[in-house]
C-alpha positions in Angstrom: 27.9 -134.7 132.4 30.3 -136.4 134.8 32.5 -133.4 135.3 29.5 -131.1 135.7 28.2 -133.3 138.5 31.6 -133.3 140.2 31.8 -129.5 139.7 28.5 -129.0 141.5 29.7 -131.4 144.3 32.9 -129.4 144.7 31.0 -126.1 145.0 28.6 -127.5 147.6 31.4 -129.3 149.5 33.4 -126.0 149.7 30.3 -124.1 150.9 29.4 -126.7 153.5 32.9 -127.2 154.7 33.8 -123.5 155.1 30.5 -122.8 156.9 30.9 -125.8 159.3 34.7 -125.8 159.9 36.0 -122.5 158.5 38.9 -121.9 156.2 41.2 -123.7 155.4 40.2 -126.9 157.3 36.7 -126.9 155.9 37.9 -126.5 152.3 39.9 -129.8 152.2 37.1 -131.9 150.8 36.0 -129.4 148.2 39.5 -128.6 147.1 40.1 -132.4 146.8 37.2 -132.6 144.4 38.5 -129.7 142.5 41.9 -131.3 142.3 40.2 -134.5 141.0 38.4 -132.6 138.3 41.6 -130.8 137.3 43.4 -134.2 137.2 40.7 -135.8 135.0 40.7 -132.8 132.7 44.5 -132.8 132.6 44.9 -136.5 131.9 42.1 -136.4 129.3 43.7 -133.4 127.6 47.1 -135.1 127.6 45.5 -138.3 126.3 43.6 -136.5 123.6 46.7 -134.5 122.6 48.8 -137.7 122.4 46.0 -139.3 120.4 45.9 -136.3 118.0 49.7 -136.7 117.5 49.1 -140.4 116.9 46.5 -139.7 114.3 48.9 -137.2 112.6 51.5 -139.9 112.5 48.9 -142.3 111.0 47.9 -139.6 108.5 51.6 -139.3 107.4 51.7 -143.0 106.9 48.5 -142.9 104.9 50.0 -140.3 102.7 53.2 -142.3 101.9 51.9 -142.9 98.3 54.3 -143.3 95.4 53.7 -142.9 91.7 55.6 -143.8 88.6 56.7 -140.8 86.6 58.9 -140.1 83.6 61.4 -137.4 84.6 64.7 -136.6 82.8 63.8 -139.3 80.3 63.8 -142.0 83.0 60.9 -143.8 84.5 61.1 -143.9 88.3 59.0 -144.1 91.5 58.6 -141.0 93.6 56.4 -139.7 96.4 53.3 -137.8 95.4 54.7 -134.9 97.4 57.8 -134.7 95.2 55.6 -134.2 92.0 56.3 -131.0 90.1 54.6 -129.5 87.0 56.1 -131.0 83.9 56.4 -134.6 85.3 54.7 -137.3 83.2 52.7 -139.6 85.6 51.8 -143.2 84.6 48.3 -144.1 85.7 46.5 -147.4 85.7 43.4 -149.0 87.1 42.8 -148.2 90.8 45.3 -145.3 90.9 44.2 -142.0 92.5 45.1 -139.0 90.3 47.8 -137.2 92.4 47.7 -133.8 90.7 45.8 -131.8 88.1 47.1 -132.5 84.6 46.5 -133.2 81.0 46.0 -136.5 79.2 49.0 -137.1 76.9 48.6 -140.8 75.8 46.3 -143.6 76.9 43.7 -146.2 76.2 40.1 -146.8 77.3 40.5 -144.3 80.2 37.5 -144.0 82.5 37.8 -141.6 85.5 35.6 -141.7 88.6 35.1 -138.0 89.4 32.4 -138.6 92.1 34.7 -137.3 94.9 34.7 -133.9 93.2 31.6 -133.7 91.1 29.2 -136.1 92.9 28.5 -137.8 89.5 28.3 -141.5 89.7 28.9 -142.2 86.0 32.6 -142.3 85.1 34.0 -139.7 82.6 35.8 -140.7 79.4 39.1 -138.9 79.2 40.9 -138.7 75.9 42.6 -136.2 73.7 39.3 -134.4 73.1 38.5 -134.3 76.9 42.1 -134.1 78.3 41.5 -132.7 81.8 42.5 -134.9 84.8 41.8 -133.6 88.3 43.5 -134.4 91.6 41.6 -136.8 93.9 39.7 -138.6 91.1 40.3 -142.3 90.5 41.1 -144.4 87.5 38.2 -146.8 87.0 39.4 -148.4 83.8 42.2 -148.1 81.3 45.6 -146.5 81.6 47.3 -143.3 80.5 50.2 -140.9 80.8 49.4 -137.5 82.3 51.3 -134.2 82.1 51.3 -132.6 85.6 50.2 -128.9 85.4 49.2 -128.1 89.1 50.2 -129.7 92.4 49.4 -129.2 96.1 46.8 -126.8 97.4 46.5 -125.1 94.0 44.7 -128.2 92.6 41.0 -128.5 92.6 41.2 -131.2 95.3 43.5 -128.9 97.3 41.1 -126.0 97.1 38.2 -128.2 98.2 40.2 -129.5 101.2 41.1 -126.0 102.2 37.4 -125.2 102.7 36.8 -128.2 105.0 37.5 -128.2 108.7 39.5 -131.1 109.9 37.2 -133.6 111.8 38.2 -136.2 114.3 37.2 -139.9 114.4 33.8 -140.7 115.6 33.4 -142.6 118.9 33.8 -146.3 118.5 30.8 -148.6 119.3 32.6 -149.7 122.5 33.1 -146.0 123.5 29.5 -145.3 122.9 28.5 -148.3 125.0 30.7 -147.5 127.8 29.6 -143.8 127.8 26.1 -145.1 128.2 27.2 -147.4 131.1 29.0 -144.4 132.8 25.8 -142.3 132.4 23.6 -145.0 133.9 26.0 -145.5 136.9 26.1 -141.8 137.4 22.3 -141.5 137.4 22.2 -144.5 139.8 24.7 -142.6 142.1 22.5 -139.5 142.0 19.5 -141.7 142.9 21.3 -143.3 145.9 22.6 -139.9 147.0 19.1 -138.4 146.9 17.7 -141.3 148.8 20.5 -141.1 151.4 19.9 -137.4 151.8 16.1 -138.0 152.2 16.7 -140.8 154.8 19.1 -138.6 156.8 16.7 -135.6 156.7 13.8 -137.8 157.7 15.8 -139.1 160.6 16.5 -135.5 161.7 12.7 -134.7 161.5 11.8 -137.8 163.4 14.2 -136.9 166.2 12.9 -133.4 166.4 9.3 -134.7 166.4 10.2 -136.9 169.4 11.8 -134.0 171.2 8.9 -131.7 170.3 11.1 -129.2 168.7 10.0 -129.6 165.1 8.9 -126.0 164.9 12.2 -124.8 166.4 15.2 -124.7 164.0 18.7 -123.6 164.9 21.9 -122.9 163.1 23.2 -126.3 164.3 20.3 -128.0 162.5 21.1 -126.1 159.3 24.7 -127.2 159.6 23.6 -130.8 160.2 21.5 -130.6 157.0 24.6 -129.3 155.2 26.5 -132.3 156.6 23.9 -134.6 155.2 24.3 -133.0 151.9 28.0 -133.5 152.1 27.5 -137.2 152.7 25.3 -137.4 149.6 28.0 -135.6 147.6 30.6 -138.2 148.6 28.2 -141.0 147.3 27.9 -139.1 143.9 31.7 -138.6 143.7 32.4 -142.4 144.1 29.5 -143.5 141.8 30.5 -141.4 138.7 32.9 -143.6 136.6 34.7 -140.9 134.7 37.5 -143.4 133.8 35.5 -145.6 131.5 35.9 -143.5 128.3 39.5 -142.8 129.2 40.2 -146.5 129.4 38.9 -147.1 125.9 41.0 -144.1 124.6 44.2 -145.3 126.2 43.7 -148.9 125.1 42.9 -147.9 121.5 45.8 -145.4 121.3 48.2 -147.9 122.8 47.1 -150.7 120.4 47.2 -148.4 117.3 50.8 -147.4 118.1 51.9 -151.0 118.7 50.1 -152.2 115.5 52.0 -149.6 113.5 55.2 -151.3 114.6 53.6 -154.6 113.6 52.9 -153.3 110.1 49.2 -152.6 110.4 47.8 -149.1 109.8 44.4 -148.6 111.4 42.2 -146.1 109.5 39.0 -146.5 111.5 39.2 -147.0 115.3 36.1 -149.2 115.4 38.0 -151.8 113.4 40.3 -152.4 116.3 37.4 -153.7 118.4 35.6 -155.5 115.6 38.7 -157.5 114.6 38.7 -159.1 118.0 35.3 -160.6 117.2 36.2 -161.8 113.7 34.9 -165.4 113.0 35.9 -165.5 109.3 38.7 -164.2 107.1 38.3 -164.1 103.3 41.9 -163.7 102.0 43.4 -163.1 98.7 46.1 -165.5 97.6 48.7 -163.5 95.7 50.9 -161.4 97.9 48.9 -162.1 101.0 49.4 -165.9 101.4 52.3 -165.9 98.9 55.4 -163.7 98.7 54.3 -162.0 95.5 57.9 -162.6 94.3 57.1 -164.3 90.9 59.3 -166.2 88.5 58.5 -168.1 85.4 59.7 -171.7 86.1 58.0 -173.7 83.4 56.6 -173.0 79.9 54.8 -175.0 77.2 55.8 -173.6 73.8 54.9 -175.3 70.5 53.7 -178.3 72.5 57.0 -178.8 74.4 57.2 -178.4 78.2 60.4 -176.9 79.3 61.9 -175.9 82.7 63.0 -172.3 83.0 66.2 -171.5 85.0 67.7 -168.1 85.4 71.2 -169.7 85.3 70.8 -171.5 82.0 71.8 -170.2 78.6 69.2 -168.6 76.3 70.1 -171.2 73.6 69.4 -174.0 76.0 65.7 -173.0 76.5 65.2 -172.0 72.8 66.6 -175.2 71.4 64.0 -177.1 69.5 61.6 -174.1 69.4 61.2 -172.5 66.0 62.4 -169.0 65.5 58.9 -167.7 64.5 57.5 -169.0 67.8 60.3 -167.3 69.8 59.8 -164.0 67.9 56.0 -163.9 68.4 56.4 -164.9 72.0 58.8 -162.0 72.7 56.5 -159.6 70.8 53.7 -160.7 73.0 55.6 -160.4 76.3 57.2 -157.0 75.6 54.2 -155.3 74.0 51.2 -156.8 75.8 52.3 -155.5 79.2 51.7 -152.8 81.7 55.3 -153.1 82.9 58.5 -151.5 81.6 62.2 -152.2 81.6 64.3 -149.1 82.4 67.9 -148.1 83.3 68.0 -146.4 86.7 70.4 -143.8 87.9 73.0 -146.4 88.7 72.9 -147.7 85.1 71.3 -150.9 86.3 68.4 -152.6 84.5 65.2 -152.3 86.6 61.9 -153.9 85.9 58.8 -151.8 86.8 55.2 -153.2 87.0 53.2 -155.8 88.8 55.0 -159.0 90.0 53.2 -161.0 87.3 54.3 -158.5 84.6 57.9 -158.4 86.1 58.1 -162.2 86.0 57.1 -162.3 82.3 59.5 -159.5 81.3 62.3 -161.2 83.2 61.4 -164.4 81.1 61.6 -162.3 78.0 65.1 -161.0 78.8 66.1 -164.6 79.6 65.0 -165.6 76.0 67.4 -163.0 74.7 64.8 -160.3 73.9 65.4 -156.6 73.7 62.5 -154.6 75.3 63.2 -151.3 73.7 63.8 -152.8 70.2 60.6 -154.8 70.4 58.6 -151.7 71.5 60.0 -149.6 68.7 59.5 -152.2 66.0 55.7 -152.0 66.1 53.3 -149.1 66.8 50.8 -149.6 69.7 47.3 -148.9 68.3 44.9 -150.0 71.1 45.2 -151.3 74.7 42.6 -153.1 76.7 44.1 -153.2 80.3 43.6 -156.2 82.5 40.7 -156.2 85.0 39.4 -158.8 87.4 36.1 -159.2 85.6 37.6 -160.1 82.1 40.7 -161.8 83.6 42.6 -160.9 80.4 44.3 -158.0 78.7 45.1 -157.3 75.1 46.8 -154.9 72.7 46.7 -154.2 69.0 49.9 -153.6 67.1 50.5 -152.0 63.7 53.0 -154.3 62.0 55.8 -152.6 59.9 55.0 -154.8 56.9 51.4 -153.7 56.9 48.3 -154.9 58.8 47.5 -155.2 62.5 48.1 -158.0 65.0 46.3 -158.4 68.3 47.9 -160.0 71.4 45.9 -161.5 74.3 47.2 -162.6 77.7 45.4 -163.8 80.8 43.7 -166.6 82.7 44.7 -169.8 80.9 41.3 -171.4 80.5 39.7 -168.2 79.4 42.3 -167.2 76.8 42.7 -170.8 75.5 38.9 -171.0 75.0 39.2 -168.1 72.6 41.8 -169.9 70.5 41.1 -172.0 67.4 44.7 -172.4 66.2 48.1 -173.2 67.7 51.7 -173.0 66.8 53.0 -176.5 66.3 56.5 -177.9 66.8 57.6 -176.9 63.3 56.5 -173.3 63.9 53.5 -173.6 61.7 50.0 -172.2 62.6 47.7 -175.2 62.6 44.0 -175.7 63.7 43.6 -176.4 67.4 42.4 -180.0 67.3 41.1 -182.0 70.2 44.4 -183.7 70.9 46.3 -180.4 71.0 43.5 -178.8 73.1 43.6 -181.6 75.6 47.4 -181.5 75.8 47.3 -177.8 76.6 44.5 -178.3 79.1 46.4 -181.1 80.8 49.5 -178.9 80.9 47.5 -176.2 82.6 46.2 -178.6 85.2 49.7 -180.1 85.7 51.2 -176.7 86.3 48.4 -175.7 88.6 48.7 -178.9 90.6 52.4 -177.9 91.2 51.0 -174.6 92.7 52.1 -172.6 89.7 50.1 -169.7 88.4 49.4 -170.2 84.7 49.0 -167.7 82.0 48.1 -168.3 78.3 49.5 -166.0 75.6 47.8 -165.8 72.2 47.8 -163.6 69.1 45.6 -163.0 66.0 46.3 -161.4 62.6 43.8 -158.6 61.9 42.9 -157.2 58.6 44.1 -153.7 57.4 40.5 -152.4 58.0 40.9 -152.6 61.8 40.1 -149.3 63.6 41.3 -148.2 67.0 37.7 -147.6 67.9 36.8 -151.3 67.3 36.9 -153.7 70.3 39.4 -156.5 70.5 38.2 -159.8 69.1 37.0 -162.3 71.6 37.5 -165.4 69.4 39.8 -166.7 66.6 43.2 -166.4 68.4 46.3 -168.6 67.9 47.8 -170.0 71.1 51.5 -169.2 71.5 51.9 -171.1 74.7 51.4 -171.5 78.5 53.7 -170.2 81.2 53.8 -171.4 84.8 54.8 -168.8 87.4 56.0 -169.8 90.8 54.9 -167.6 93.7 56.1 -169.2 97.0 53.9 -169.4 100.1 55.0 -166.8 102.7 57.0 -168.3 105.6 54.7 -168.6 108.7 51.4 -168.6 106.8 50.6 -172.2 107.7 51.3 -171.6 111.3 49.1 -168.4 111.2 46.2 -170.3 109.6 46.5 -173.0 112.3 46.4 -170.2 115.0 43.2 -168.8 113.4 41.6 -172.2 113.4 42.4 -172.7 117.1 41.0 -169.2 117.7 37.7 -170.2 116.1 38.3 -168.2 112.9 37.6 -169.8 109.6 40.1 -168.8 106.8 38.9 -168.9 103.2 41.0 -168.3 100.1 39.3 -166.2 97.4 41.4 -165.9 94.3 41.1 -165.3 90.6 43.6 -168.1 89.9 43.0 -171.5 88.4 41.2 -173.9 90.8 44.0 -176.5 90.8 46.6 -173.8 91.6 44.4 -172.4 94.3 43.8 -175.9 95.8 47.5 -176.7 95.8 48.4 -173.4 97.6 45.5 -173.7 100.0 46.7 -177.2 101.0 50.2 -175.9 101.4 48.8 -173.1 103.6 46.7 -175.5 105.7 43.5 -173.7 104.5 41.9 -176.6 102.5 41.0 -179.6 104.6 39.4 -183.0 103.7 36.0 -181.7 104.8 36.3 -178.4 102.8 35.1 -177.5 99.4 36.9 -175.7 96.6 34.6 -174.1 94.0 34.9 -171.9 91.0 33.3 -168.5 90.7 31.1 -169.3 87.7 29.7 -172.4 89.5 29.2 -170.5 92.7 27.3 -167.8 90.8 24.8 -170.3 89.4 23.7 -171.6 92.8 20.3 -170.8 94.2 19.9 -169.1 97.6 18.9 -172.4 99.3 22.0 -174.2 97.8 24.2 -171.3 98.9 23.0 -171.6 102.5 24.1 -175.2 102.6 27.3 -174.7 100.6 28.9 -171.6 102.0 29.8 -173.0 105.5 31.8 -175.7 103.7 33.6 -173.4 101.1 37.3 -173.0 101.9 38.6 -172.1 98.4 36.9 -170.0 95.7 38.9 -169.9 92.4 38.4 -167.9 89.3 36.2 -165.6 91.4 35.0 -162.2 90.3 34.6 -159.2 92.6 30.8 -159.9 92.6 31.4 -163.5 93.8 33.5 -162.2 96.7 30.8 -159.6 97.5 28.1 -162.3 97.5 30.2 -164.6 99.7 30.8 -161.9 102.3 27.2 -160.7 102.3 25.9 -164.3 102.9 28.5 -164.9 105.7 27.4 -161.7 107.4 23.6 -161.9 107.0 22.8 -165.6 106.7 25.4 -167.1 109.0 25.8 -164.0 111.2 29.6 -164.2 111.1 31.9 -161.2 111.7 33.9 -161.2 108.5 37.3 -159.7 107.7 38.1 -159.4 104.0 41.4 -158.7 102.3 41.6 -156.8 99.0 44.0 -155.0 96.7 42.2 -154.1 93.6 39.7 -151.4 92.7 36.9 -154.0 92.2 37.5 -155.3 95.7 36.0 -152.1 97.1 32.4 -153.4 97.3 33.5 -156.5 99.3 35.8 -154.4 101.5 32.9 -152.1 102.2 30.4 -154.9 102.8 32.7 -156.7 105.3 32.8 -155.9 109.0 36.6 -155.3 108.7 38.1 -154.4 105.4 41.8 -155.1 105.1 43.7 -153.5 102.2 47.1 -154.4 101.0 49.7 -151.6 101.6 52.1 -152.7 98.9 50.0 -154.2 96.1 46.8 -152.4 97.0 45.3 -149.6 94.9 44.3 -146.4 96.4 40.7 -147.1 95.9 41.0 -150.4 97.9 42.9 -148.5 100.7 40.2 -145.9 100.9 37.5 -148.5 101.3 39.4 -150.4 104.0 39.4 -150.1 107.8 43.0 -151.4 108.2 45.9 -151.3 105.8 48.3 -154.3 106.0 51.6 -152.5 105.3 53.6 -155.6 104.4 50.8 -157.5 102.6 51.4 -160.5 105.0 48.7 -162.8 106.2 50.6 -163.2 109.5 50.0 -159.5 110.1 46.3 -160.0 109.8 46.5 -162.6 112.6 48.4 -160.0 114.7 45.6 -157.5 114.1 43.1 -160.1 115.3 45.2 -160.7 118.4 45.3 -156.9 119.2 41.6 -156.6 118.6 40.9 -159.3 121.2 43.5 -157.7 123.5 41.7 -154.3 123.4 38.3 -155.9 124.1 39.5 -158.0 127.0 41.7 -155.3 128.5 38.7 -153.0 128.7 36.7 -155.9 130.2 39.4 -156.2 132.9 39.2 -152.5 133.7 35.4 -152.5 133.8 35.4 -155.5 136.2 37.9 -153.7 138.4 36.0 -150.4 138.4 32.5 -151.8 138.9 33.8 -153.7 141.9 35.1 -150.5 143.5 31.9 -148.6 142.5 29.6 -151.2 144.0 31.5 -151.6 147.3 32.0 -147.9 147.9 28.4 -147.0 147.0 26.9 -149.7 149.2 29.2 -149.0 152.2 28.7 -145.3 152.1 24.9 -145.6 151.5 24.3 -148.2 154.2 26.6 -146.4 156.7 24.9 -143.1 156.1 21.5 -144.6 156.5 22.4 -146.6 159.7 24.9 -144.3 161.4 24.3 -140.9 159.9 27.9 -140.6 158.5 30.1 -142.2 155.9 33.3 -144.1 156.8 35.1 -142.9 153.6 35.5 -139.1 153.2 35.3 -137.2 149.9 39.1 -136.8 149.7 39.7 -140.5 150.4 37.1 -141.5 147.8 38.7 -139.2 145.3 42.0 -141.0 145.9 40.2 -144.3 145.4 38.6 -142.8 142.2 42.1 -141.9 141.0 43.3 -145.5 141.6 40.4 -147.0 139.7 40.0 -144.4 137.0 43.3 -142.9 135.9 45.8 -145.4 137.3 43.6 -148.4 136.8 43.0 -147.4 133.1 46.8 -147.0 132.6 47.6 -150.4 134.3 44.9 -152.6 132.8 44.1 -151.0 129.4 47.7 -151.2 128.2 48.2 -155.0 128.8 50.0 -156.4 125.7 48.4 -159.3 123.9 49.4 -162.9 124.6 49.3 -166.0 122.5 46.6 -167.4 124.8 44.2 -164.9 123.4 44.1 -166.8 120.1 43.1 -170.0 121.9 39.8 -168.4 123.0 36.6 -168.3 120.9 35.7 -165.0 119.2 33.4 -162.6 121.1 29.8 -163.1 119.6 28.2 -160.2 117.7 25.4 -160.0 120.2 27.3 -161.1 123.3 27.0 -158.8 126.4 30.1 -156.8 127.1 29.8 -157.6 130.8 30.0 -161.3 130.7 28.8 -163.9 133.2 32.4 -164.5 134.2 32.8 -160.9 135.0 29.6 -160.7 137.0 30.8 -163.8 139.0 34.1 -162.0 139.8 32.4 -158.6 140.5 29.8 -160.0 142.8 32.2 -162.3 144.7 34.8 -159.6 145.3 32.1 -157.0 146.2 30.7 -159.3 148.8 34.1 -160.0 150.3 35.1 -156.3 150.4 31.7 -155.3 151.8 32.0 -157.9 154.6 35.5 -156.7 155.4 34.5 -153.1 155.7 31.4 -153.9 157.6 33.4 -156.1 160.0 35.9 -153.3 160.6 33.0 -150.8 161.2 31.3 -153.1 163.8 34.2 -155.0 165.3 37.3 -153.1 164.2 38.0 -151.4 167.5 38.0 -154.7 169.4 39.9 -156.4 166.7 42.7 -153.8 166.7 42.4 -153.0 170.4 41.5 -149.4 169.8 40.4 -147.0 172.6 40.9 -143.4 173.5 39.8 -140.1 171.9 41.4 -140.9 168.4 39.9 -144.4 168.1 37.3 -143.4 165.6 39.8 -141.6 163.4 42.3 -144.5 163.6 39.5 -147.0 162.8 38.3 -145.0 159.8 42.0 -144.8 158.6 42.3 -148.6 158.9 39.0 -149.0 156.9 40.3 -146.6 154.3 43.7 -148.4 154.2 42.2 -151.8 154.0 39.8 -150.7 151.2 42.7 -149.3 149.2 44.7 -152.5 149.5 41.7 -154.5 148.5 41.7 -152.5 145.2 45.5 -152.9 144.8 45.3 -156.7 145.1 42.0 -156.8 143.1 43.8 -154.9 140.3 46.3 -157.8 140.1 43.4 -160.2 140.1 41.8 -158.3 137.2 44.8 -159.1 135.0 43.0 -162.5 134.3 39.3 -162.8 134.1 39.3 -166.7 134.2 42.8 -168.0 134.9 44.1 -168.4 138.4 47.7 -167.5 137.6 47.5 -163.7 137.6 51.2 -163.2 137.8 52.2 -164.6 134.4 53.9 -161.9 132.4 53.2 -159.2 135.0 56.9 -158.0 135.3 57.1 -157.6 131.5 54.3 -155.0 131.8 56.3 -152.1 133.1 53.4 -149.7 133.1 51.4 -152.1 135.4 54.3 -152.5 137.8 54.9 -148.7 137.9 51.2 -147.9 138.6 51.1 -150.6 141.3 54.3 -149.2 143.0 53.1 -145.6 142.8 49.7 -146.5 144.3 51.4 -148.2 147.3 53.9 -145.3 147.8 51.2 -142.6 147.6 49.0 -144.6 150.0 51.8 -144.7 152.6 52.3 -140.9 152.2 48.6 -140.1 152.4 48.1 -142.2 155.6 51.3 -141.4 157.4 51.9 -137.7 156.4 48.8 -136.1 155.0 46.4 -136.7 158.0 45.0 -133.2 158.1 44.2 -133.1 154.4 43.0 -136.7 154.0 41.4 -137.0 157.5 43.7 -139.9 158.4 45.9 -140.9 161.3 49.3 -142.6 161.1 49.0 -146.3 161.7 51.3 -148.7 163.6 53.2 -151.6 161.9 50.6 -154.1 163.3 47.7 -152.0 161.8 49.5 -151.8 158.5 50.1 -155.5 158.4 46.4 -156.1 159.3 45.2 -153.7 156.5 47.5 -155.4 153.9 46.5 -158.9 154.9 42.8 -158.0 154.6 43.5 -156.7 151.1 45.7 -159.7 150.2 42.8 -162.1 151.0 41.2 -160.8 147.8 43.6 -163.0 145.9 42.6 -166.4 147.3 39.0 -165.3 147.2 39.4 -164.5 143.5 41.1 -167.9 142.9 38.2 -169.7 144.6 35.7 -167.7 142.5 37.4 -168.7 139.3 36.9 -172.3 140.2 33.1 -171.8 140.0 32.1 -172.8 136.5 30.1 -170.4 134.4 28.6 -171.5 131.1 27.9 -169.4 128.0 24.3 -168.9 129.0 25.0 -167.7 132.5 24.0 -170.9 134.4 26.4 -171.1 137.3 26.7 -172.8 140.6 26.9 -176.4 139.4 30.3 -178.2 139.7 30.2 -179.9 136.3 32.1 -182.8 135.1 34.9 -180.6 133.8 35.6 -179.1 137.2 35.5 -182.5 138.9 38.0 -184.0 136.5 40.3 -181.0 137.2 40.0 -181.5 140.9 40.8 -185.3 140.7 44.4 -185.1 139.5 45.2 -182.4 142.0 43.9 -184.4 144.9 45.6 -187.6 143.6 48.9 -185.8 143.3 48.7 -184.5 146.8 47.4 -187.7 148.5 43.9 -186.4 149.2 40.6 -187.9 148.3 40.6 -189.0 144.6 38.3 -187.9 141.8 38.8 -189.4 138.3 40.5 -187.5 135.5 41.5 -184.2 137.1 43.4 -181.4 135.5 43.1 -178.8 138.3 46.9 -178.3 138.1 46.4 -177.1 134.6 44.2 -174.3 135.9 47.0 -173.1 138.2 49.7 -173.4 135.5 47.7 -172.1 132.5 
């Protein structure tokens, strides 16, 4: 729409110019508009091309997926692009099937094939139905798969080959700004039409007075064409073709920088939305903690022992019966999703989740042999861990006959399924109240020390057990409790404090024991004296009315299920109207990630299902990176606000000046070529300078942008109106008093005056561009020299302005100026800065009421006046305004 309007204007301008002034002089304005169109097209094309390269880089990052395979009799991690037919791939809950293949061995395998077949019901895959297709997802269970087909020959590859690659949709802010650009463009067309009508009416009135209204000459036709040219210049300056470009530049710049900060943006809109986040619901393990787990305490046979990697095996096992140690090792090495392998360097390597790795390391510390334990018993049935059951189990066929079930998981849940325990003598005895309370107290003690607790149990099964039978839910014998240390990540406490100062509430949502969760939350600074810690089952039982009162106070939710997280997020968004960011790493987190305004998936621990449901992938699983994403989100929003404020000021001034001058004098002081240069300053160069400002720590001291808050804020309107009034007064003064002020006379006085007006107007924009670096703060120079793009744009603008005025007079319709005239023009432009500082001292509240010097301003004024010996006002901090 914008370029079409400019193209029509270029054609008309060329036609009018050549008819009135001949070739080539008459073609300057039209060719200038054509050059402007080509420049916008060129810059947009380059920007789109660079953005497409950016998205290709991001796509490559998204595809950096590794899988565990058995190759050459060794289990190892490789990229999905290195898979070849014949590899054995190990799949577990949340994994995406990386190739077509055949089921070899597995348990309780459910595959979500909706991405290929559209069927919502998961398919059971086993030896009777062994086909696994690329692109489908493991919903439950685990298996080993023999790869048969890879790449574009897979079913998923064939499907992708039939689809054309689609780009990202426009973000909400881009849509909003496109709408603003269209409205301003239509407004410009309206003003142009009115201007043309007024000028034509003036011509008719003059001819009526002269009595020559029936007599029309070629000069009258040329005058009409000149009127049309004036209207064209108004349209040219009114059309803000730089608005969408500013958003594109800002988003592309931010996405590239966020990649360096370990955040991969999957959906552009998330960049903007994150700047408005008011609540973050974060996982504990791996996000707030390091996910580097070690068993540091264990309660076996009623005895609590410290675990140290440096101590001898015999030291820990002393006093523990051999039977208890044997059954513990059998549980650790068989009831696991991990594996101990020898890598290419002949070094022992532990594969699996951090929790599994911690237990396997503990098993090795006890003197266990992983391979020997696995070969001693036959694995009959596996029920993998999931976040709903919070436990996992296996059934083993014992060499001496019979079956034995092992269960492992959340301490309270597994302990509740036990009715027996191994005592200090190694005998299996009933779990009486004293033993139960001792174990329960041990769990709470470990949890209060910020340890993650797991309970291990076993159960002897009869010989009649069938692999099709479910694992028993009751009747287990407790082997013991282990306490796993997962240290809090460095910098998390500081990041939580930053969030709090930024008006962002941080909530921990975890599946861990409530005491562990509370201890970690306090260490992170999440749980305060006013906050509430609640367990998922308790939360689930609350009524809607109770939830409305309770949710604002909840800071920790422990033993939560994916449904609990989903309910919490939904209430925060709908009832409290918060903008919610949610972290997730598991398959079952997908509903909450989808429900949230911003879904944040973990790049290391996250499953492929979670990543696909997320808007941003946190590549290092670090909470501090989430804060960085929030900072970038705010930076994008405020950078575009700065640019819009700058551009609207130029639009308003140029539009009013040309419109009023055309109506009053019959011509415009700024020609089409001059306005096109101003357009380039405010569109292309302005977007480069202001839309690429890096974020500062001060951004996280502001309140979040409200969900329904107007994009053009009251502060922006104050600055726009104030600057527009000043610039309009300056140009109007120069038009009416400029000749006397600069002592101009002679035949070229009109041309020199118009050049001074043009020069002063451009320098108003140069200094206002500096003003626009800060919407509210007076110190606009802070950090300016660190923004090399801004300094380069400012320098280029000034250099090109000198060239246009001094050397391109014929093309730009300017005349070389004297040093005195240059100083006068620059000084008039510089006055924009003290005007802006004065405007920023006018308070504007959140509802737009302005004009009252409230108590806050008076207190700021007082210290300044006291410190400089002026009239005193109490409690001033005006100095802080200048230094902030």
